[in-house]
C-alpha positions as CSV (number, residue, x, y, z in Angstrom):
1,M,-12.4,19.0,-0.2
2,K,-15.8,19.7,1.3
3,R,-17.2,16.3,0.2
4,L,-14.2,14.6,1.8
5,L,-14.7,16.4,5.1
6,E,-18.5,15.7,5.1
7,F,-17.8,12.0,4.4
8,L,-15.2,11.6,7.2
9,D,-17.4,13.6,9.6
10,D,-20.3,11.3,8.9
11,R,-18.2,8.2,9.4
12,Q,-16.8,9.6,12.7
13,H,-20.3,10.4,13.9
14,R,-21.5,6.9,13.1
15,R,-18.2,5.4,14.6
16,K,-17.5,3.6,11.3
17,P,-14.1,3.1,9.6
18,A,-13.5,4.3,6.0
19,V,-10.9,4.5,3.3
20,V,-10.0,7.5,1.1
21,A,-8.1,6.6,-2.1
22,T,-6.4,9.6,-3.8
23,I,-4.5,9.7,-7.1
24,V,-1.1,11.3,-6.3
25,R,0.6,10.7,-9.7
26,A,-0.9,10.1,-13.1
27,D,0.7,9.7,-16.5
28,V,-0.5,12.1,-19.2
29,S,-2.3,9.2,-20.9
30,A,-4.1,8.0,-17.8
31,S,-7.8,8.2,-17.5
32,Y,-7.3,9.7,-14.0
33,A,-6.0,13.0,-12.8
34,V,-4.0,13.9,-9.8
35,G,-6.5,14.6,-7.0
36,D,-9.2,12.2,-8.2
37,R,-10.5,10.2,-5.2
38,I,-13.1,7.8,-4.0
39,F,-14.5,7.4,-0.5
40,F,-15.2,3.9,0.6
41,D,-16.8,2.3,3.7
42,A,-18.2,-1.2,4.6
43,D,-21.4,-0.5,2.8
44,N,-20.2,0.4,-0.7
45,L,-18.4,3.0,-2.7
46,T,-20.2,5.8,-0.9
47,C,-19.1,8.9,-2.8
48,M,-16.8,9.7,-5.6
49,A,-15.1,13.0,-6.3
50,N,-13.8,13.4,-9.9
51,A,-12.9,9.8,-10.5
52,T,-14.4,8.7,-13.8
53,T,-13.4,5.0,-13.8
54,P,-13.2,3.7,-10.2
55,D,-12.2,0.1,-10.9
56,L,-8.5,0.4,-9.9
57,L,-9.3,2.8,-7.1
58,S,-12.1,0.7,-5.7
59,D,-9.9,-2.5,-5.7
60,A,-7.1,-0.6,-3.8
61,A,-9.7,0.9,-1.4
62,R,-11.2,-2.5,-0.6
63,A,-7.8,-4.1,0.1
64,A,-6.9,-1.3,2.5
65,F,-10.3,-1.4,4.2
66,Y,-10.1,-5.1,5.0
67,E,-6.4,-5.0,5.9
68,R,-6.9,-1.8,8.0
69,Q,-3.7,-0.3,6.6
70,S,-2.8,2.7,4.6
71,R,-0.4,2.4,1.7
72,L,0.9,3.9,-1.5
73,M,0.0,1.7,-4.4
74,H,1.6,1.8,-7.9
75,L,-1.1,0.8,-10.4
76,D,-0.5,0.8,-14.1
77,D,-0.2,4.5,-15.0
78,V,-1.1,6.0,-11.6
79,D,0.1,6.0,-8.0
80,V,-2.6,6.0,-5.4
81,F,-2.4,6.9,-1.7
82,V,-4.9,4.7,0.0
83,E,-5.6,5.9,3.5
84,W,-7.5,3.8,6.1
85,V,-9.3,5.9,8.6
86,G,-10.3,3.9,11.6
87,A,-13.4,4.5,13.7
88,P,-12.8,6.8,16.6
89,Q,-12.1,5.0,19.9
90,R,-14.1,5.6,23.0
91,L,-11.7,6.9,25.6
92,L,-13.5,5.4,28.6
93,C,-13.6,1.9,27.0
94,S,-9.9,2.2,26.0
95,V,-8.9,3.2,29.5
96,L,-10.9,0.5,31.2
97,A,-9.5,-2.1,28.9
98,M,-6.0,-1.1,29.8
99,T,-6.6,-0.9,33.6
100,P,-8.4,-4.1,34.7
101,Y,-6.8,-3.9,38.1
102,L,-8.9,-0.9,39.0
103,W,-12.1,-2.9,38.9
């Protein structure tokens, strides 16, 4: 959990979006375990926690990243919650964009 928080804090500080893919169900025969996850950003697969074979997870993470949408994916013998975490918005820019009549 500490690695996840550090990863998200870093992306927030750099104002960059990210994706966290987490195994939420795995068959007994799966090579993944519930709780395995990868952290993904525009640069690469930044950090992996517990995931031994990231191919399915990285494909799901890339799809969510470029579509900017979280989802629950059913892949072979695992279910993966893929969460897109957008870059934080600057409040002043958002307010100014919504109120052009004030300027």
